[in-house]
VMD Tcl script that draws the C-alpha trace (Angstrom):
set ca {
  {172.28 -142.40 -18.54}
  {170.48 -142.79 -15.21}
  {166.71 -142.94 -15.26}
  {164.50 -140.55 -13.34}
  {163.96 -141.72 -9.78}
  {160.56 -141.63 -8.14}
  {160.39 -139.63 -4.92}
  {160.09 -141.94 -1.93}
  {158.52 -140.78 1.31}
  {158.20 -142.39 4.73}
  {154.56 -143.11 3.90}
  {155.71 -145.61 1.27}
  {157.35 -147.82 3.90}
  {155.53 -151.02 4.86}
  {156.83 -152.58 8.07}
  {155.29 -156.01 8.48}
  {156.63 -157.10 11.85}
  {159.72 -157.90 13.90}
  {162.19 -160.04 11.88}
  {160.34 -159.32 8.62}
  {162.81 -156.85 7.12}
  {163.25 -158.61 3.76}
  {159.57 -158.93 2.89}
  {158.96 -155.45 4.29}
  {161.42 -154.23 1.63}
  {159.56 -156.20 -1.05}
  {156.20 -154.73 -0.04}
  {157.70 -151.24 0.16}
  {159.09 -151.62 -3.36}
  {155.66 -152.70 -4.62}
  {154.05 -149.77 -2.83}
  {156.52 -147.34 -4.40}
  {155.67 -148.79 -7.81}
  {151.95 -148.29 -7.18}
  {151.18 -152.02 -7.11}
  {148.76 -153.71 -4.71}
  {151.23 -155.21 -2.24}
  {148.41 -156.93 -0.33}
  {148.47 -159.80 -2.83}
  {151.74 -161.00 -1.28}
  {149.98 -161.29 2.07}
  {147.48 -163.73 0.55}
  {150.41 -166.14 0.22}
  {152.18 -165.21 3.45}
  {150.91 -167.74 5.97}
  {153.97 -169.76 6.87}
  {156.07 -171.05 9.72}
  {159.79 -171.79 9.71}
  {162.45 -172.59 12.28}
  {165.85 -171.07 11.53}
  {168.79 -170.67 13.88}
  {166.52 -172.05 16.63}
  {164.03 -169.25 16.04}
  {160.37 -169.53 15.04}
  {159.53 -167.23 12.13}
  {156.40 -166.65 10.10}
  {157.86 -165.29 6.87}
  {159.00 -166.87 3.63}
  {162.34 -166.73 1.90}
  {162.98 -164.82 -1.30}
  {162.32 -167.71 -3.67}
  {158.93 -168.44 -2.13}
  {157.46 -165.01 -2.89}
  {155.21 -165.20 -6.01}
  {156.34 -161.90 -7.52}
  {156.36 -163.15 -11.09}
  {152.91 -164.72 -10.78}
  {151.29 -161.63 -9.26}
  {153.21 -158.76 -10.86}
  {155.42 -160.04 -13.67}
  {158.48 -159.16 -11.60}
  {161.74 -161.07 -11.39}
  {163.94 -161.06 -8.29}
  {167.48 -162.26 -8.96}
  {170.10 -163.04 -6.35}
  {173.46 -161.45 -7.11}
  {176.81 -162.17 -5.50}
  {178.61 -159.06 -6.67}
  {180.44 -155.92 -5.70}
  {179.65 -152.25 -5.25}
  {180.49 -151.31 -8.84}
  {178.12 -153.96 -10.24}
  {175.39 -152.93 -7.83}
  {175.77 -149.29 -8.83}
  {175.30 -150.21 -12.49}
  {172.07 -152.03 -11.61}
  {170.75 -149.07 -9.63}
  {171.79 -146.42 -12.18}
  {170.07 -148.41 -14.93}
  {166.77 -147.95 -13.09}
  {166.51 -151.15 -11.08}
  {165.98 -151.45 -7.34}
  {167.81 -153.87 -5.08}
  {167.24 -155.43 -1.68}
  {170.63 -155.64 -0.01}
  {171.71 -157.85 2.87}
  {173.73 -156.05 5.51}
  {174.55 -155.69 9.19}
  {172.15 -153.32 10.89}
  {174.75 -152.48 13.53}
  {176.92 -150.90 10.82}
  {174.18 -148.57 9.58}
  {174.58 -145.18 11.22}
  {170.86 -144.40 11.00}
  {169.73 -147.70 12.57}
  {168.64 -147.29 16.23}
  {170.66 -149.34 18.70}
  {167.45 -150.27 20.50}
  {166.41 -152.29 17.43}
  {169.56 -154.40 17.35}
  {169.79 -157.86 18.84}
  {169.46 -160.60 16.21}
  {172.83 -160.41 14.42}
  {174.48 -162.66 16.98}
  {171.92 -165.34 16.11}
  {173.02 -165.32 12.46}
  {170.33 -163.11 10.92}
  {171.13 -160.37 8.43}
  {169.21 -157.14 7.92}
  {167.72 -155.97 4.60}
  {167.44 -152.49 3.13}
  {165.96 -151.29 -0.17}
  {168.10 -149.30 -2.61}
  {165.76 -147.58 -5.05}
  {167.94 -144.98 -6.78}
  {171.20 -143.09 -7.18}
  {171.81 -139.40 -6.54}
  {174.04 -138.31 -9.42}
  {175.01 -134.97 -7.88}
  {175.86 -136.26 -4.41}
  {176.99 -139.69 -5.66}
  {175.02 -141.48 -2.97}
  {172.57 -144.37 -2.92}
  {168.93 -143.58 -2.21}
  {167.85 -145.97 0.52}
  {164.76 -146.77 2.52}
  {164.55 -149.02 5.56}
  {160.90 -149.82 6.32}
  {161.69 -151.50 9.65}
  {162.76 -148.18 11.19}
  {160.82 -146.01 8.70}
  {163.98 -144.27 7.50}
  {164.47 -142.71 4.05}
  {168.18 -141.87 3.80}
  {171.19 -141.76 1.50}
  {174.39 -143.78 1.79}
  {177.76 -143.16 0.20}
  {179.37 -146.13 -1.58}
  {181.86 -146.44 1.28}
  {179.09 -146.42 3.90}
  {177.21 -149.04 1.96}
  {180.23 -151.31 1.52}
  {181.03 -151.01 5.24}
  {177.55 -152.26 6.17}
  {177.15 -154.84 3.40}
  {180.56 -156.38 2.72}
  {180.51 -160.11 3.39}
  {184.06 -160.04 4.74}
  {186.17 -157.18 6.00}
  {188.49 -155.88 3.32}
  {186.57 -157.52 0.47}
  {184.26 -155.64 -1.87}
  {181.77 -158.50 -2.02}
  {178.09 -158.21 -1.19}
  {174.87 -160.13 -1.66}
  {171.70 -158.53 -2.95}
  {168.52 -159.16 -4.92}
  {167.75 -157.13 -8.05}
  {164.10 -156.39 -8.79}
  {163.10 -155.93 -12.41}
  {160.37 -156.64 -14.93}
  {160.38 -160.24 -16.12}
  {161.28 -160.93 -19.74}
  {158.39 -163.39 -19.89}
  {155.16 -161.83 -21.22}
  {152.94 -161.09 -18.23}
  {149.19 -161.45 -17.96}
  {147.79 -160.48 -14.56}
  {145.78 -163.35 -13.03}
  {142.21 -162.64 -11.99}
  {141.32 -162.42 -8.31}
  {139.65 -165.83 -8.14}
  {142.75 -167.53 -9.57}
  {144.98 -165.66 -7.10}
  {142.89 -166.74 -4.12}
  {142.77 -170.41 -5.13}
  {146.48 -170.43 -5.96}
  {147.51 -168.85 -2.65}
  {145.34 -170.97 -0.38}
  {146.61 -174.11 -2.08}
  {150.23 -172.96 -1.77}
  {150.09 -172.08 1.91}
  {148.16 -175.25 2.77}
  {150.57 -177.48 0.85}
  {153.67 -175.89 2.33}
  {152.28 -176.00 5.85}
  {151.39 -179.68 5.84}
  {154.54 -180.74 3.90}
  {152.84 -182.59 1.05}
  {153.58 -182.49 -2.68}
  {155.77 -179.41 -2.43}
  {159.49 -179.78 -1.77}
  {161.35 -177.03 0.03}
  {162.96 -174.42 -2.22}
  {166.65 -174.91 -2.97}
  {169.28 -172.96 -1.06}
  {170.73 -169.92 -2.79}
  {174.07 -171.02 -4.25}
  {175.84 -168.33 -6.29}
  {176.67 -169.30 -9.87}
  {180.21 -170.57 -10.24}
  {180.48 -171.76 -6.64}
  {182.89 -174.57 -5.90}
  {181.58 -178.02 -4.99}
  {182.70 -177.44 -1.41}
  {180.72 -174.20 -1.19}
  {177.65 -175.92 -2.62}
  {177.90 -178.71 -0.04}
  {178.23 -176.16 2.78}
  {175.23 -174.22 1.46}
  {173.07 -177.35 1.40}
  {174.21 -178.41 4.87}
  {173.50 -174.94 6.23}
  {170.07 -174.98 4.60}
  {169.10 -178.41 5.94}
  {170.30 -177.52 9.44}
  {168.58 -174.16 9.65}
  {165.37 -174.21 7.62}
  {162.25 -176.17 8.49}
  {158.83 -175.11 7.25}
  {155.22 -175.58 8.32}
  {154.39 -178.31 10.80}
  {158.03 -179.42 10.53}
  {159.02 -176.12 12.17}
  {156.84 -176.86 15.19}
  {158.27 -180.37 15.43}
  {161.81 -179.01 15.64}
  {160.65 -176.39 18.12}
  {159.21 -179.21 20.25}
  {162.55 -181.02 20.14}
  {164.33 -177.94 21.42}
  {161.78 -177.48 24.19}
  {162.56 -180.99 25.40}
  {166.32 -180.48 25.01}
  {166.29 -177.05 26.64}
  {166.16 -178.53 30.13}
  {169.78 -179.64 29.55}
  {170.93 -176.20 28.38}
  {172.57 -173.58 30.54}
  {170.15 -171.11 32.11}
  {171.51 -168.26 30.01}
  {171.22 -170.17 26.74}
  {167.67 -171.29 27.57}
  {166.57 -167.82 28.64}
  {168.04 -166.16 25.53}
  {166.26 -168.72 23.36}
  {162.96 -168.08 25.12}
  {163.26 -164.28 24.87}
  {163.94 -164.38 21.12}
  {161.10 -166.79 20.43}
  {158.56 -164.89 22.51}
  {159.35 -161.84 20.37}
  {159.00 -163.72 17.10}
  {155.81 -165.42 18.27}
  {154.35 -161.94 18.72}
  {155.25 -161.30 15.07}
  {153.63 -164.58 14.06}
  {150.41 -163.51 15.76}
  {150.52 -160.14 14.02}
  {151.07 -161.70 10.60}
  {148.35 -164.30 11.10}
  {145.97 -161.39 11.68}
  {147.26 -159.48 8.64}
  {146.84 -162.47 6.34}
  {143.29 -163.14 7.52}
  {142.32 -159.47 7.30}
  {143.67 -159.37 3.74}
  {141.40 -162.25 2.77}
  {138.48 -160.49 4.44}
  {139.24 -157.29 2.53}
  {139.93 -158.81 -0.89}
  {137.91 -162.03 -1.10}
  {134.13 -161.99 -1.20}
  {133.73 -164.67 1.45}
  {130.26 -163.79 2.64}
  {129.11 -163.02 6.17}
  {128.87 -166.62 7.38}
  {132.38 -167.48 6.18}
  {133.81 -164.27 7.64}
  {132.32 -165.08 11.03}
  {133.64 -168.64 10.93}
  {137.08 -167.52 9.83}
  {137.21 -164.90 12.57}
  {136.26 -167.52 15.15}
  {139.07 -169.81 14.02}
  {141.64 -167.01 13.85}
  {140.82 -165.89 17.38}
  {141.38 -169.44 18.62}
  {144.75 -169.58 16.82}
  {145.88 -166.22 18.22}
  {144.79 -167.22 21.71}
  {146.76 -170.47 21.54}
  {149.91 -168.69 20.34}
  {149.46 -166.23 23.18}
  {149.22 -169.09 25.66}
  {152.44 -170.61 24.29}
  {154.15 -167.27 24.87}
  {152.82 -167.07 28.41}
  {153.98 -170.61 29.20}
  {157.44 -169.93 27.74}
  {157.83 -166.90 30.00}
  {156.63 -168.98 32.94}
  {159.24 -171.60 32.03}
  {161.90 -168.87 31.90}
  {160.92 -167.56 35.33}
  {161.52 -170.99 36.85}
  {157.98 -171.26 38.20}
  {157.06 -174.94 38.13}
  {159.34 -175.50 35.13}
  {158.80 -179.27 35.10}
  {155.08 -178.75 34.52}
  {155.66 -175.96 31.98}
  {157.26 -178.19 29.34}
  {154.32 -180.65 29.01}
  {151.92 -177.70 28.95}
  {153.85 -176.01 26.13}
  {154.01 -179.25 24.14}
  {150.27 -179.74 24.56}
  {149.56 -176.25 23.20}
  {151.87 -176.83 20.23}
  {149.97 -179.98 19.35}
  {146.81 -177.90 19.49}
  {148.40 -175.29 17.20}
  {149.27 -177.92 14.61}
  {145.67 -179.06 14.56}
  {143.85 -175.72 14.50}
  {146.21 -173.97 12.07}
  {145.96 -176.84 9.60}
  {142.20 -176.92 10.10}
  {141.98 -173.19 9.34}
  {144.08 -173.46 6.16}
  {141.98 -176.38 4.92}
  {138.80 -174.45 5.67}
  {140.10 -171.29 3.96}
  {141.03 -173.22 0.82}
  {137.54 -174.72 0.61}
  {135.85 -171.38 1.34}
  {137.81 -169.67 -1.44}
  {137.10 -172.46 -3.93}
  {133.39 -172.23 -3.16}
  {133.50 -168.51 -3.87}
  {135.34 -169.06 -7.15}
  {132.67 -171.42 -8.50}
}
mol new
graphics top color blue
foreach p $ca { graphics top sphere $p radius 0.5 }
foreach p [lrange $ca 0 end-1] q [lrange $ca 1 end] { graphics top cylinder $p $q radius 0.2 }
display resetview
């Protein structure tokens, strides 16, 4: 028998930023459940380079849901019938799909599918009378319903096959004890610092469905190594592409610049959100807040300059001088972002003592 479904309103939706649909679904789920979703933002300072695109988010396995909330998020390679059983049993699921195949999704928001990125939506219930999924999409602030056929059309991995990929959210079977605030702050600042500077922490494994053939596993690892680089490593690969871009066609170079200027704007927004979350939650003290704000403003300004120089490079104005200028600013970003994360970790540890 299906469990009672909580009413979801547009106000529940949390839209982080451009290209942050998956984590926006996670935060929206937490918000629906009445949990403090801001804790995730404490651990959300990151940088990755996927499909030649700079991104600030983390992948599913890097989100500390079990540590913060006692929640488990499990990747499922299944079909519509299996998904429906999960939803009707009271679970929610974040489903990967093609935004262009969602009737409610505005065409003006499309543009990243050709680069290899999938969209994410949150399924939080099942309407027994109408036999439709209850869905929310925080990116476009839409609370809608989808029939099974509509859902399969948007989510099927291959045409004609009832196969889809999704993540089921549920309470962990492991007994949960909520960590205190001081422990959360120390844990998060250590995690984001370690991941950013590439020490002691290896990158999370690629998602390989259980029962996959050896060939599929090899392809998954190759795809992962080719398309995921975190922290300072992301900026290093971005630098390589800046140098190589002079050999690209004008169209390829311009498309690459346009996408990355958009995602850099998201990076700036998320840097601000993370810092503001620490200011709101952690008792840093006035002196530390002023110092942190000074460093954040320098980081945001440098990212903004990188964006400006990329657009200048795209316009063709003194393009030979633009590349060295961009590379110089990226070196500066490596230094001041790492400096900020080291400072934040020390500031939090001082407050925890």
